[in-house]
C-alpha positions as CSV (number, residue, x, y, z in Angstrom):
1,M,-67.9,62.7,-117.9
2,M,-66.0,65.4,-115.3
3,K,-67.2,63.2,-112.5
4,I,-65.7,60.3,-114.1
5,N,-62.8,61.9,-114.4
6,N,-62.3,63.0,-110.7
7,Y,-62.8,59.6,-109.6
8,T,-59.9,58.5,-112.1
9,E,-57.7,60.9,-110.8
10,L,-58.7,60.2,-107.1
11,L,-57.5,56.4,-107.9
12,R,-54.6,57.5,-109.8
13,R,-53.4,60.0,-106.8
14,F,-54.1,57.1,-104.5
15,Y,-52.3,54.4,-106.5
16,R,-49.2,57.0,-106.7
17,N,-49.5,58.0,-103.0
18,E,-47.2,55.5,-101.0
19,R,-48.1,56.9,-97.6
20,G,-49.8,54.0,-95.5
21,A,-48.1,51.3,-97.4
22,Y,-46.4,50.3,-94.5
23,T,-49.4,50.2,-92.5
24,V,-51.1,47.9,-94.4
25,M,-48.1,45.5,-94.5
26,M,-47.9,45.4,-90.6
27,A,-51.4,45.2,-90.4
28,I,-51.0,41.9,-92.2
29,M,-47.9,40.6,-90.7
30,S,-48.9,41.7,-87.1
31,F,-51.1,38.5,-86.3
32,A,-48.2,36.1,-87.4
33,L,-45.7,38.4,-85.3
34,L,-48.2,37.9,-82.0
35,G,-48.3,34.3,-82.7
36,I,-44.3,34.0,-83.2
37,V,-44.3,36.2,-80.0
38,A,-46.7,33.8,-78.1
39,L,-44.7,30.7,-79.4
40,T,-41.3,32.4,-77.9
41,V,-42.6,33.9,-74.3
42,D,-44.8,30.8,-73.8
43,G,-42.4,28.3,-74.7
44,S,-39.6,29.8,-72.9
45,G,-42.0,30.1,-70.1
46,M,-42.7,26.6,-70.2
47,L,-38.8,25.5,-69.6
48,L,-38.4,27.5,-67.0
49,D,-41.5,26.6,-65.1
50,K,-40.6,22.9,-65.5
51,A,-37.0,23.6,-64.4
52,R,-38.8,25.6,-61.3
53,F,-41.6,22.8,-61.0
54,S,-38.9,20.2,-60.8
55,Q,-36.6,21.8,-58.1
56,G,-39.6,22.6,-56.3
57,I,-40.6,18.6,-56.2
58,E,-37.1,17.9,-55.5
59,Q,-36.9,19.9,-52.2
60,A,-40.6,18.9,-51.3
61,G,-39.2,15.4,-51.4
62,L,-36.5,16.2,-48.5
63,A,-38.8,18.5,-46.4
64,L,-41.4,15.4,-46.4
65,M,-38.6,13.0,-45.8
66,A,-36.9,15.5,-43.1
67,E,-40.7,15.9,-41.1
68,N,-41.2,12.2,-41.9
69,N,-45.0,11.8,-40.6
70,D,-45.5,8.4,-41.3
71,F,-42.4,6.7,-39.9
72,R,-41.1,8.8,-36.9
73,N,-40.8,7.8,-33.5
74,T,-41.3,10.6,-31.2
75,N,-43.7,13.2,-31.2
76,Q,-45.7,11.7,-34.2
77,R,-49.0,14.0,-32.9
78,H,-47.1,17.3,-33.4
79,E,-48.9,20.5,-34.1
80,D,-49.0,20.5,-37.9
81,V,-50.6,17.4,-38.0
82,M,-53.3,17.7,-35.4
83,R,-54.5,20.9,-36.5
84,Q,-55.4,19.4,-40.4
85,T,-59.7,19.5,-40.5
86,V,-60.1,16.2,-42.2
87,S,-63.7,16.4,-44.3
88,K,-66.0,13.3,-44.6
89,Q,-65.2,12.8,-48.0
90,E,-61.1,13.3,-47.2
91,M,-61.5,10.5,-44.7
92,E,-62.3,8.1,-47.8
93,G,-59.6,5.7,-48.1
94,F,-58.1,5.5,-44.4
95,T,-59.1,3.8,-41.5
96,D,-58.7,6.5,-38.8
97,T,-58.8,10.1,-38.6
98,F,-54.9,10.1,-37.6
99,S,-53.9,8.8,-40.6
100,A,-56.0,11.3,-42.8
101,Q,-54.5,14.2,-40.8
102,K,-51.1,12.9,-41.8
103,Y,-52.0,12.6,-45.4
104,K,-53.2,15.9,-45.6
105,R,-50.3,17.2,-43.6
106,N,-47.9,16.1,-46.1
107,Q,-50.0,17.2,-49.1
108,E,-50.1,20.7,-47.4
109,L,-46.2,20.4,-47.1
110,V,-45.6,19.6,-50.5
111,S,-47.6,21.5,-52.4
112,G,-47.0,24.8,-50.2
113,L,-43.4,24.4,-50.8
114,V,-43.5,23.6,-54.7
115,R,-45.6,26.6,-55.2
116,H,-43.1,28.7,-53.9
117,Y,-40.9,27.6,-56.6
118,Y,-43.1,28.1,-59.6
119,Y,-45.1,31.2,-58.5
120,P,-48.6,30.4,-59.7
121,S,-49.7,33.8,-58.5
122,T,-48.3,34.6,-61.7
123,Y,-51.0,33.7,-63.3
124,R,-53.5,34.0,-60.9
125,E,-54.6,36.3,-58.3
126,N,-55.6,33.4,-56.3
127,N,-52.7,30.2,-56.0
128,R,-55.9,27.8,-55.4
129,E,-57.1,28.5,-58.7
130,I,-54.1,26.8,-60.8
131,E,-54.7,23.0,-60.9
132,D,-51.8,21.3,-59.5
133,K,-51.6,17.6,-58.2
134,Y,-49.1,15.8,-56.2
135,Y,-48.4,12.2,-55.9
136,Y,-46.0,10.7,-53.1
137,K,-45.3,6.9,-51.6
138,C,-43.3,6.5,-48.4
139,G,-42.0,2.9,-47.1
140,N,-39.7,0.9,-45.2
141,L,-36.4,-0.4,-47.4
142,K,-36.1,-4.0,-48.2
143,G,-32.6,-5.4,-47.0
144,P,-30.2,-7.5,-48.7
145,N,-31.7,-10.5,-47.5
146,G,-35.3,-9.3,-48.0
147,E,-35.9,-8.4,-44.3
148,Q,-37.4,-4.9,-43.7
149,L,-35.5,-1.9,-42.4
150,K,-36.2,1.0,-40.7
151,S,-34.5,3.0,-43.1
152,I,-37.2,4.6,-45.6
153,A,-37.6,6.3,-48.9
154,C,-40.1,8.3,-50.7
155,E,-41.0,8.9,-54.2
156,I,-42.9,12.1,-55.2
157,S,-44.3,13.6,-58.8
158,G,-46.6,16.1,-59.2
159,K,-48.0,18.3,-62.2
160,F,-50.0,21.4,-63.0
161,E,-51.9,23.0,-65.6
162,R,-50.0,26.2,-66.6
163,P,-52.1,28.7,-68.3
164,S,-51.0,30.5,-71.6
165,W,-49.7,33.8,-71.1
166,L,-50.7,34.8,-74.7
167,Y,-53.4,32.6,-75.2
168,L,-54.8,33.6,-79.1
169,G,-57.9,31.1,-79.3
170,K,-58.3,27.1,-79.7
171,N,-58.4,27.5,-83.7
172,N,-55.1,29.5,-83.9
173,G,-52.3,27.7,-85.2
174,L,-49.7,30.2,-83.8
175,S,-50.4,29.6,-79.9
176,F,-50.5,26.8,-77.2
177,A,-53.3,25.4,-75.9
178,E,-54.8,27.3,-73.0
179,T,-53.2,25.2,-70.6
180,T,-50.3,23.1,-70.8
181,T,-49.6,20.3,-68.3
182,I,-46.1,20.6,-66.9
183,N,-45.0,17.3,-65.5
184,A,-42.1,16.9,-63.0
185,N,-40.3,13.8,-63.4
186,K,-40.2,11.5,-60.3
187,I,-37.9,12.3,-57.7
188,Y,-36.5,9.3,-54.9
189,V,-35.3,10.5,-51.4
190,Q,-33.8,8.4,-48.6
191,K,-33.5,8.6,-45.0
192,N,-30.7,6.0,-43.5
193,L,-32.1,5.0,-39.9
194,D,-30.5,1.3,-39.9
195,E,-27.5,1.5,-41.3
196,I,-24.8,3.1,-38.7
197,I,-22.4,4.2,-41.4
198,P,-18.3,3.8,-40.2
199,I,-16.3,6.7,-40.8
200,D,-12.5,6.4,-41.9
201,L,-11.7,10.0,-41.3
202,M,-8.2,11.3,-42.8
203,L,-7.4,15.0,-41.3
204,V,-4.9,16.1,-43.9
205,T,-3.8,19.6,-41.8
206,D,-1.8,22.3,-42.7
207,L,1.1,22.7,-40.1
208,S,3.4,25.2,-41.7
209,G,4.9,28.0,-39.6
210,S,2.0,30.6,-40.6
211,M,-0.5,28.4,-38.4
212,N,1.6,29.9,-35.5
213,S,0.0,33.3,-36.3
214,T,-3.7,34.8,-35.5
215,V,-6.5,34.9,-37.9
216,S,-6.2,38.3,-38.3
217,G,-2.4,38.9,-38.2
218,G,-2.3,40.7,-35.1
219,R,-0.2,40.2,-31.8
220,Y,-3.4,39.3,-29.8
221,G,-6.1,36.4,-29.6
222,A,-5.8,32.7,-30.1
223,T,-3.2,31.2,-32.9
224,K,-4.7,29.2,-35.7
225,I,-3.0,26.1,-34.7
226,S,-4.7,26.6,-30.9
227,I,-8.0,26.9,-32.8
228,L,-7.4,23.7,-35.2
229,R,-6.5,21.5,-31.9
230,D,-9.5,22.8,-30.1
231,V,-11.8,21.7,-33.2
232,V,-9.7,18.0,-33.8
233,A,-10.8,17.7,-30.0
234,S,-14.4,18.3,-30.5
235,I,-14.7,16.3,-33.5
236,A,-12.4,13.6,-32.2
237,E,-15.0,13.4,-29.2
238,E,-18.0,13.9,-31.5
239,L,-17.0,10.8,-33.5
240,L,-15.4,8.2,-31.0
241,E,-17.1,9.2,-28.0
242,Q,-20.5,10.7,-27.9
243,N,-24.0,9.5,-29.0
244,N,-26.4,11.2,-31.7
245,T,-30.0,10.7,-30.1
246,E,-31.7,11.7,-33.1
247,E,-34.4,8.8,-34.2
248,G,-32.4,6.9,-31.8
249,K,-29.6,6.7,-34.0
250,T,-26.0,6.2,-32.9
251,I,-22.5,7.1,-33.9
252,S,-20.7,4.2,-35.1
253,K,-18.5,2.1,-32.8
254,Y,-16.3,1.5,-35.6
255,N,-15.4,5.1,-36.6
256,R,-11.7,5.7,-37.0
257,I,-9.9,9.1,-37.3
258,G,-6.1,9.7,-38.8
259,F,-4.2,12.4,-39.4
260,T,-1.4,13.4,-41.8
261,S,0.0,16.7,-40.9
262,F,1.8,18.4,-44.0
263,A,4.4,21.7,-44.4
264,F,7.0,21.4,-47.4
265,G,6.2,17.6,-47.6
266,A,4.7,15.0,-44.9
267,Q,5.8,12.0,-43.1
268,Q,5.1,8.7,-43.6
269,Q,3.6,6.5,-40.7
270,S,6.6,4.4,-40.0
271,N,9.9,7.1,-40.1
272,S,8.8,9.8,-37.5
273,A,12.3,11.6,-38.5
274,K,11.7,12.4,-42.1
275,C,9.6,14.2,-44.5
276,Y,8.7,12.8,-48.2
277,L,7.7,14.7,-51.0
278,P,5.5,11.8,-52.3
279,Y,6.0,12.2,-55.9
280,E,7.1,10.7,-59.3
281,I,10.5,12.9,-60.2
282,K,12.6,13.4,-63.0
283,P,16.0,12.4,-62.2
284,S,17.2,15.7,-63.3
285,I,15.9,18.9,-65.1
286,I,17.9,21.4,-67.6
287,V,17.3,25.0,-66.7
288,P,18.7,28.4,-68.1
289,N,21.6,29.2,-67.0
290,N,21.7,32.7,-65.2
291,Y,25.3,33.7,-65.5
292,Y,25.6,32.6,-69.6
293,Y,23.2,33.6,-72.2
294,N,21.8,30.7,-74.0
295,Y,23.5,28.3,-72.1
296,Y,21.8,25.8,-70.0
297,T,22.6,23.9,-66.6
298,T,21.6,20.3,-65.5
299,I,20.2,20.3,-62.2
300,R,19.5,16.9,-60.8
301,Y,17.3,16.0,-57.6
302,S,19.8,15.6,-55.3
303,E,20.9,19.1,-55.6
304,L,17.6,20.3,-55.1
305,L,17.1,18.5,-51.5
306,S,20.5,19.8,-50.6
307,Y,18.8,23.3,-50.2
308,I,15.4,22.0,-48.5
309,G,16.0,23.7,-45.1
310,K,18.5,26.0,-46.1
311,S,18.4,29.7,-45.7
312,Q,21.3,30.4,-47.6
313,Q,21.5,28.5,-51.0
314,R,22.7,29.3,-54.5
315,Y,18.9,30.3,-55.8
316,S,16.3,32.3,-54.8
317,Y,12.9,30.8,-53.2
318,A,11.3,32.1,-56.3
319,T,13.5,30.2,-58.5
320,L,13.5,26.7,-56.5
321,A,9.9,26.9,-56.6
322,Q,10.0,27.1,-60.4
323,F,12.7,23.9,-60.2
324,F,10.5,21.8,-57.9
325,D,7.5,22.6,-60.2
326,S,9.4,21.2,-63.1
327,L,11.2,18.2,-61.4
328,V,7.7,16.6,-60.7
329,D,6.8,13.9,-63.5
330,Y,2.8,14.7,-63.3
331,D,1.4,12.1,-65.4
332,K,3.4,9.3,-63.5
333,T,2.9,10.6,-60.0
334,I,-1.1,10.4,-61.0
335,E,-0.7,7.0,-62.1
336,S,1.3,6.1,-59.2
337,I,-2.0,6.5,-57.1
338,D,-3.1,3.0,-58.7
339,S,-0.5,1.0,-56.4
340,F,-1.7,3.0,-53.2
341,N,-2.1,0.0,-50.5
342,G,-1.8,1.7,-47.1
343,K,2.1,0.9,-47.0
344,D,4.9,3.5,-47.1
345,S,6.5,3.9,-50.1
346,D,10.0,4.6,-51.5
347,Y,9.7,8.2,-52.7
348,L,13.2,9.5,-54.1
349,M,12.5,13.0,-52.6
350,N,12.9,12.5,-48.8
351,F,14.9,14.6,-46.2
352,N,15.0,14.9,-42.4
353,K,12.3,17.1,-40.9
354,N,13.6,20.6,-40.2
355,S,12.8,24.0,-40.6
356,W,11.0,23.8,-44.0
357,C,9.2,20.8,-42.8
358,L,7.6,20.0,-39.6
359,G,10.4,21.1,-37.7
360,N,13.4,19.4,-35.7
361,A,10.8,17.1,-33.7
362,T,12.0,13.9,-35.1
363,R,10.4,11.6,-32.5
364,I,7.2,13.2,-32.7
365,N,4.9,11.7,-35.5
366,S,3.3,14.2,-37.5
367,T,1.2,11.2,-39.3
368,Y,-0.8,8.9,-37.2
369,I,-3.5,6.0,-37.8
370,W,-6.0,5.4,-36.6
371,A,-7.6,6.2,-33.4
372,K,-10.9,4.2,-32.7
373,K,-13.5,4.0,-30.3
374,N,-12.9,5.6,-26.8
375,E,-9.2,6.7,-28.2
376,S,-10.1,10.3,-28.8
377,A,-7.9,11.3,-25.7
378,N,-5.3,9.7,-27.3
379,L,-5.6,11.0,-30.7
380,I,-5.7,14.5,-29.4
381,S,-2.5,14.0,-27.2
382,R,-0.8,13.2,-30.3
383,F,-2.1,16.0,-32.7
384,N,-1.3,18.6,-29.8
385,W,2.5,18.0,-29.7
386,V,3.0,18.2,-33.6
387,P,4.6,21.6,-33.8
388,A,3.8,24.3,-36.3
389,T,6.8,25.0,-38.6
390,G,7.8,25.1,-42.4
391,A,6.4,26.1,-45.8
392,T,3.2,25.0,-47.6
393,L,2.7,22.0,-50.0
394,S,-0.8,20.4,-49.2
395,S,-1.0,17.9,-52.2
396,S,2.1,16.1,-50.3
397,G,0.1,15.7,-47.3
398,L,-3.3,14.4,-49.6
399,L,-1.4,11.8,-51.6
400,I,0.0,10.5,-48.3
401,G,-3.0,10.7,-46.4
402,A,-4.9,9.5,-49.1
403,N,-2.7,5.9,-49.2
404,L,-3.0,5.6,-45.9
405,L,-6.7,5.9,-46.2
406,M,-6.3,2.3,-47.9
407,N,-5.8,0.6,-44.3
408,T,-9.2,-0.8,-44.1
409,N,-10.4,-1.8,-40.4
410,P,-9.6,-5.5,-39.9
411,D,-12.2,-6.0,-37.5
412,E,-14.1,-8.6,-38.5
413,E,-17.2,-7.5,-37.1
414,A,-16.7,-4.0,-39.1
415,Q,-16.9,-5.5,-42.5
416,P,-19.7,-4.5,-44.5
417,S,-21.0,-8.6,-44.7
418,K,-21.5,-7.9,-40.6
419,L,-22.9,-4.2,-40.7
420,G,-25.2,-4.5,-43.8
421,A,-23.0,-0.8,-45.2
422,N,-19.9,0.1,-46.5
423,T,-17.3,2.4,-44.7
424,Q,-17.7,6.1,-45.8
425,R,-14.1,7.2,-46.3
426,I,-13.9,11.3,-46.0
427,I,-10.4,13.1,-46.6
428,L,-10.6,16.6,-45.3
429,V,-7.7,19.2,-46.2
430,L,-6.9,22.3,-44.1
431,S,-4.9,24.9,-45.3
432,D,-3.8,28.6,-44.0
433,G,-2.5,29.8,-47.2
434,A,-1.3,29.0,-50.9
435,D,1.3,26.5,-51.4
436,Q,4.4,28.5,-51.2
437,I,8.1,28.1,-50.1
438,N,8.7,31.3,-48.2
439,D,6.4,34.3,-49.6
440,T,3.9,34.9,-52.2
441,N,6.8,34.9,-54.8
442,S,7.8,31.5,-54.5
443,S,4.5,30.1,-54.9
444,L,4.2,26.2,-56.1
445,N,2.2,25.0,-58.6
446,I,2.6,21.3,-57.7
447,T,-0.7,20.9,-56.3
448,S,-2.7,23.1,-59.0
449,N,-1.3,20.8,-61.8
450,L,-1.7,17.3,-60.4
451,I,-5.4,18.5,-59.7
452,N,-5.8,20.0,-63.2
453,Q,-4.6,16.6,-64.6
454,G,-6.9,14.1,-62.5
455,M,-5.0,13.5,-59.2
456,C,-8.5,14.1,-56.9
457,E,-10.7,11.8,-59.5
458,K,-7.8,9.1,-59.0
459,I,-7.6,9.3,-55.5
460,K,-11.8,8.9,-55.1
461,S,-11.7,6.0,-57.6
462,K,-8.9,4.0,-56.0
463,L,-10.4,4.6,-52.6
464,D,-13.9,3.7,-53.8
465,S,-12.3,0.1,-54.9
466,L,-12.6,-0.6,-51.4
467,Q,-16.7,-0.3,-51.3
468,D,-18.4,-3.7,-51.3
469,K,-20.7,-3.8,-54.3
470,T,-23.3,-5.6,-52.2
471,Y,-24.4,-2.5,-50.5
472,L,-25.2,1.1,-51.0
473,E,-21.9,2.7,-51.5
474,Q,-20.5,5.4,-49.9
475,P,-18.5,7.1,-52.4
476,T,-15.4,9.0,-51.2
477,R,-15.2,12.5,-50.0
478,I,-12.8,14.9,-50.2
479,G,-13.4,18.6,-48.6
480,F,-11.1,21.7,-48.5
481,V,-11.2,24.2,-45.7
482,A,-9.1,27.7,-46.1
483,F,-8.7,28.7,-42.8
484,G,-7.7,32.3,-42.3
485,Y,-7.1,33.4,-45.7
486,G,-8.8,34.7,-48.7
487,P,-8.1,31.9,-51.6
488,S,-7.4,33.3,-55.0
489,G,-6.1,32.7,-58.4
490,T,-5.3,28.9,-59.9
491,Q,-4.8,27.0,-56.3
492,K,-8.5,28.2,-55.4
493,A,-9.8,27.1,-58.5
494,A,-8.0,24.2,-58.4
495,W,-9.3,23.1,-55.0
496,E,-12.8,23.8,-56.1
497,K,-12.7,21.2,-58.7
498,C,-11.2,18.9,-56.5
499,V,-14.1,19.1,-53.7
500,G,-16.9,20.2,-55.5
501,K,-19.3,21.6,-52.8
502,Y,-17.5,20.7,-50.0
503,Y,-15.2,23.7,-50.1
504,Y,-15.7,26.0,-47.2
505,V,-13.6,29.3,-45.8
506,A,-13.7,29.6,-42.2
507,N,-12.1,32.8,-40.5
508,N,-12.9,31.8,-36.5
509,K,-13.5,28.6,-34.4
510,E,-17.1,28.3,-34.9
511,E,-16.6,28.7,-38.4
512,L,-14.3,25.9,-38.7
513,L,-16.0,23.5,-36.4
514,E,-19.1,24.3,-38.6
515,S,-17.0,23.7,-41.5
516,F,-15.7,20.3,-40.3
517,R,-19.0,19.1,-39.1
518,K,-20.4,19.6,-42.8
519,I,-17.6,18.0,-44.8
520,I,-17.9,15.0,-42.4
521,G,-21.6,14.8,-42.4
522,L,-22.1,15.4,-38.5
523,V,-25.2,17.5,-39.2
524,E,-29.0,15.6,-38.8
525,E,-29.9,13.3,-41.0
526,V,-32.9,14.9,-43.3
527,G,-32.9,12.6,-45.6
528,H,-30.9,12.7,-49.2
529,S,-31.6,12.2,-52.9
530,I,-31.0,8.9,-54.5
531,Y,-30.9,8.1,-58.4
532,Q,-32.6,4.8,-58.9
533,P,-36.2,3.7,-57.4
534,P,-35.8,2.3,-53.7
535,S,-36.2,-1.3,-52.9
536,Y,-39.2,-1.1,-50.8
537,Y,-40.2,-3.7,-48.4
538,S,-43.8,-5.8,-48.7
539,N,-45.1,-8.3,-46.8
């Protein structure tokens, strides 16, 4: 009886004792928690690996196109191909050893590059234990009339078996499978070898007074204007005179270059004596009266015109900048882009060139179109004559330059139907400082406001309307180079919004030339991504 009572007492103590209760609960919940962790870790890991794998596939496609082992005209038997050792099994499906070596090299190129993106070594000590496969196809493109082109395209895809990081067993519902197949969407890349794309390049260049200083701002060294002139000369000679011998490809003989120089305004084509502010404007604005509280004054655009170029006026530069910002009708200015036709427009705001805009050299054309094949010397001479004088208002040059770019090449042989290719139209804007009249206290927001309300998109859309839909379209490209200063604030953000990846900062001649060449595309054609399946030629 005594023992029974002791046992009963022990049970009562155990029942009343709460120590260890959470341990029991956690033991029951730990399995579920481990499953949730497995799903979370592996699920996010799968998404990350798929993104990395797809990015690697895209880069591998570009590398495959750049090396071009299947279609290259020169140095076909280069070292990377010839060092491939092909087994008897790997020869199956190939008529000769060289073809098998090229295929094996391509597979090596693709797999080696992709594996650097999805890090297979994080799962196994040896990368080769990951089972990954890659598929590619390359071929010549088919022309508009069904003919075989020299231009080529490749499509590439792949997959790999991704081991789960926290595999809990095949019978466990709270776990991914031991391995999960990660697929990359098919990527298409193309390399143009047939179509020599003609380029219409419009240089929209800042020729304000600050371009006469050095990049560093010191007393010694080359001025920014002299560096710009040297770079323009190099680009002109490269586009209009020289051959590009890569893969036997030549620069198009139908390339053209024009320039629109701006300060506080820009010249239109036919009147070398005047600067224009190419905006739709309000006839007048109402501003607070500085002398009488709660009184307002009406200012007409003609009054503001009378202040341009004057060192003495009723208002400070900062106040004038605010007035000009307010005077522009931004919506109507952007709408007016639809009427661009390459001809001069009747802008209300125009004035004789002066200290605010390109100096007093009224007989010098600061806007010019077009220099063509073998006319680089003429372009260089004309550009070198334009003085650097005045304030800065970059959108004035952009709008006038974009309008002039609507002038298509009249040469019958330069038409898309003759060349089998559209013209690539490029606007390259260079500025050496933020838009302003005199100093940072008189900053102008006209350009920023226009960009943020859609000016650049409207310009691209208008110029793209010139593309012949029968052939591969060459979307209009706008690039911006900040030369010798560090952009910041709203104007920097606006230009980045306008040009996207074609935004560069240059602080010397080498950087400036490289920026120009990248924007124009004067770099070796290594291939580019396309977003639809290519049309291959077949016998």
